[in-house]
C-alpha positions in Angstrom: 158.4 176.3 99.4 160.7 179.1 98.6 159.6 182.7 98.4 160.5 182.7 94.7 158.4 179.7 94.0 155.5 181.1 96.0 155.7 184.4 94.0 155.5 182.4 90.8 152.4 180.6 92.0 150.7 183.9 92.8 150.6 184.6 89.1 149.0 181.3 88.3 145.4 180.0 88.1 144.2 178.8 91.5 142.2 175.9 89.9 145.3 174.5 88.2 147.1 174.2 91.5 147.3 170.9 93.4 145.7 170.7 96.9 149.1 171.1 98.5 149.9 174.2 96.4 146.4 175.7 97.1 146.9 175.3 100.8 150.3 176.9 100.7 149.2 180.0 98.7 146.1 180.6 101.0 148.5 180.9 104.0 150.9 183.8 104.5 154.1 183.3 102.5 156.6 181.0 104.2 154.3 179.8 107.0 153.1 176.5 105.4 153.6 173.5 107.6 152.0 170.2 106.6 150.5 167.8 109.2 150.2 164.1 108.5 151.7 164.4 105.1 152.5 161.8 102.5 155.7 160.6 104.3 153.5 159.6 107.3 151.8 157.2 104.9 148.4 157.4 106.6 146.6 155.5 103.9 143.1 154.0 103.4 143.1 150.4 104.6 140.0 149.7 102.4 141.0 150.6 98.9 143.7 147.9 98.5 141.1 145.3 99.3 139.2 146.5 96.2 142.2 146.6 94.0 142.6 150.4 94.1 146.0 152.0 94.5 146.2 154.2 97.6 147.6 157.7 97.9 149.9 158.3 100.8 148.0 161.2 102.2 144.6 159.8 101.1 143.8 162.9 99.1 143.6 165.4 102.0 146.2 168.0 102.8 146.2 169.5 106.3 148.5 172.6 106.8 149.1 175.0 109.7 150.4 178.5 109.2 149.1 182.0 109.5 146.7 184.2 107.6 147.3 188.0 108.0 149.6 187.0 110.9 146.9 185.1 112.8 147.2 181.2 113.4 145.3 179.3 110.8 144.6 175.8 109.6 143.8 174.8 106.0 142.2 171.5 104.9 142.5 171.0 101.1 141.0 168.2 99.2 142.9 166.7 96.2 140.5 166.2 93.3 143.1 164.2 91.3 142.8 161.3 93.7 139.4 159.5 93.5 137.6 162.7 92.4 138.2 164.2 95.8 136.0 161.7 97.4 136.0 161.6 101.2 137.0 158.3 102.9 137.7 157.2 106.4 141.2 158.5 106.5 140.9 161.7 104.5 137.8 162.7 106.3 139.3 161.9 109.7 142.2 164.2 108.9 139.9 167.1 108.1 137.6 166.5 111.1 140.5 166.1 113.5 142.1 169.3 112.2 138.9 171.3 112.7 138.4 169.7 116.1 141.9 170.7 117.2 141.2 174.2 116.0 138.0 174.2 118.1 139.9 173.1 121.2 142.4 176.0 120.7 139.5 178.4 120.2 137.8 177.2 123.4 141.0 177.9 125.3 141.0 181.5 123.9 143.6 180.9 121.1 141.7 181.7 117.9 142.7 179.6 114.9 141.4 180.6 111.5 140.0 177.5 109.6 139.7 177.3 105.8 138.4 174.3 103.9 139.3 174.1 100.2 136.5 171.9 98.8 137.0 169.9 95.6 135.0 166.8 96.1 132.1 164.7 94.7 131.2 163.7 98.3 131.6 160.4 100.1 134.0 157.7 98.7 131.6 155.0 97.6 134.2 152.2 98.3 134.1 153.2 102.0 130.4 154.0 102.1 129.2 154.4 105.7 132.7 155.1 107.1 132.9 158.1 104.8 129.4 159.2 105.6 130.2 159.0 109.3 133.4 161.1 109.1 131.6 163.7 106.9 129.1 164.1 109.8 132.0 164.7 112.1 133.3 167.4 109.7 129.9 169.1 109.7 129.7 168.9 113.5 133.1 170.5 113.9 132.2 173.3 111.5 129.0 174.2 113.4 130.9 174.2 116.7 133.9 176.2 115.4 131.8 178.9 113.7 130.6 180.1 117.1 134.2 181.3 117.8 135.6 182.2 114.5 134.5 182.4 110.9 134.9 179.1 109.0 135.7 180.0 105.4 135.1 177.5 102.5 136.4 177.8 98.9 135.0 176.0 95.9 137.1 176.8 92.9 137.8 173.9 90.6 136.0 171.9 88.0 135.1 169.0 90.3 132.9 171.2 92.4 131.3 170.3 95.7 128.6 167.7 96.0 127.0 165.1 98.3 127.5 165.3 102.0 130.3 167.7 101.6 128.0 170.2 99.9 126.2 170.3 103.2 129.5 171.0 105.0 130.1 173.9 102.5 126.7 175.2 103.3 127.5 175.3 107.0 130.5 177.5 106.5 130.3 181.0 107.8 131.4 182.4 104.4 131.8 180.6 101.0 134.0 181.8 98.2 133.4 180.5 94.7 134.8 181.0 91.2 132.5 180.9 88.1 134.1 177.6 87.3 133.0 176.1 90.6 129.8 174.1 91.1 127.8 173.5 94.3 124.9 171.0 94.6 123.6 168.1 96.7 123.7 165.8 93.6 125.9 166.1 90.6 124.3 166.5 87.1 125.3 163.0 86.0 123.5 161.5 89.1 120.4 163.6 88.4 120.3 162.5 84.8 120.8 158.9 85.8 118.1 158.9 88.5 115.5 161.3 87.0 116.2 161.1 83.3 117.6 163.3 80.7 114.4 165.2 80.5 115.1 166.5 84.0 118.7 167.5 83.3 121.0 166.8 80.4 124.4 166.4 82.1 126.2 167.1 78.8 124.6 170.5 78.6 127.4 172.3 80.3 125.9 175.8 79.9 122.7 174.7 81.5 124.5 172.9 84.4 126.6 176.0 85.2 123.5 178.2 84.9 121.8 176.1 87.6 124.6 175.3 90.0 127.7 177.3 88.9 129.5 179.8 91.1 127.9 182.8 89.6 124.4 181.4 90.1 125.2 180.4 93.7 126.5 183.8 94.5 123.5 185.6 92.8 121.1 183.4 94.9 122.9 184.0 98.2 124.4 180.5 98.7 127.9 181.9 98.2 129.3 185.1 99.7 132.0 186.0 97.2 132.5 185.4 93.5 136.1 185.7 92.4 138.2 185.2 89.3 140.4 182.1 88.9 143.5 183.8 90.3 145.5 183.1 93.4 145.5 186.7 94.5 141.7 187.0 94.2 141.1 183.8 96.2 143.6 184.8 98.9 142.0 188.3 99.2 138.5 186.9 99.4 139.5 184.5 102.2 141.2 187.3 104.1 138.2 189.6 103.6 135.9 186.9 104.9 137.9 186.7 108.2 137.9 190.5 108.4 134.1 190.5 108.6 134.1 188.4 111.8 131.5 185.8 112.9 128.2 186.6 111.2 125.3 187.7 113.4 123.3 184.8 111.8 124.4 182.0 109.6 122.5 180.9 106.5 121.6 177.6 108.1 119.9 179.5 110.9 117.5 181.2 108.5 115.0 178.3 108.5 111.7 180.2 108.3 112.9 182.5 105.6 114.3 179.6 103.6 111.0 177.7 103.9 109.1 180.7 102.7 111.3 180.9 99.6 110.9 177.2 98.9 107.2 177.7 99.0 107.4 180.1 96.1 109.0 177.7 93.7 107.0 176.2 90.9 108.8 172.9 90.1 107.5 173.1 86.5 109.1 176.4 85.9 112.5 176.4 87.5 115.0 178.5 85.6 118.1 180.4 86.7 116.2 183.7 86.6 113.3 182.4 88.7 115.8 181.1 91.3 117.5 184.5 91.4 114.2 186.2 91.9 113.3 184.0 94.8 116.6 183.4 96.4 118.3 186.8 95.6 120.7 187.9 98.4 118.7 188.8 101.5 119.7 191.8 103.7 121.8 189.3 105.6 123.6 188.0 102.5 123.9 191.5 101.1 125.8 192.6 104.1 128.1 189.7 103.9 128.7 189.7 100.2 131.7 191.2 98.3 133.4 190.8 95.0 131.2 190.4 91.9 128.0 189.4 93.6 126.6 192.8 93.9 
């Protein structure tokens, strides 16, 4: 990618970029180098058996380069292919990239890991194989974050759901846009399983009030809320690495989280009640920047 093309991308919406373009602009200009790209044709062996056309990179882009001059690896999920679902191949690419970064960190060579989430979770056509590799991704994040911050970004309209929402929650720092969504189950799944009385998936305002980027930042589940602009996302990623490894991660605050859960009245759940209960703790307040103050 030429410097002129990259400069043009910096003026664009981050959400509108493909996974490959997102990975390129997160890295320092001119340092993008893709690993196991489409010309390597590492495709899912399972999708053709079900009459589904493969994508040559299986919807996951892995890139090496630098961030602020430091070695970095970026794993970007392509939502345009199967809704960003994680299959055996795409998940293995992400897990292996994180595991190789971990090996470098353990040898004293720090590699900055970034995961650009845009996924509905496991690819249903690959079921247990996808779930197994998501567990490998989660394990790699937990091991990596002892050495270096693991930064996740949820920017686009697909959001981040299913097992990959747990992976996002394990990240040291999480960057979101207002357009992004984060939840264990998507609104359509909730409506299907619990009924429209529980959640009307077509009520977009309600959905974003409950699981949108602004709400997740206001309740301490995301660390930075940024505008949909390449410069803003890049700056938030760099700012996260500048903070270093957190003294404690969200997932380590078990007692505090259980105490907050005990305060919830299931019959009176609103965006405001969630903000009152889960508002940024001193830990999150010290980690948060951008529009979440």
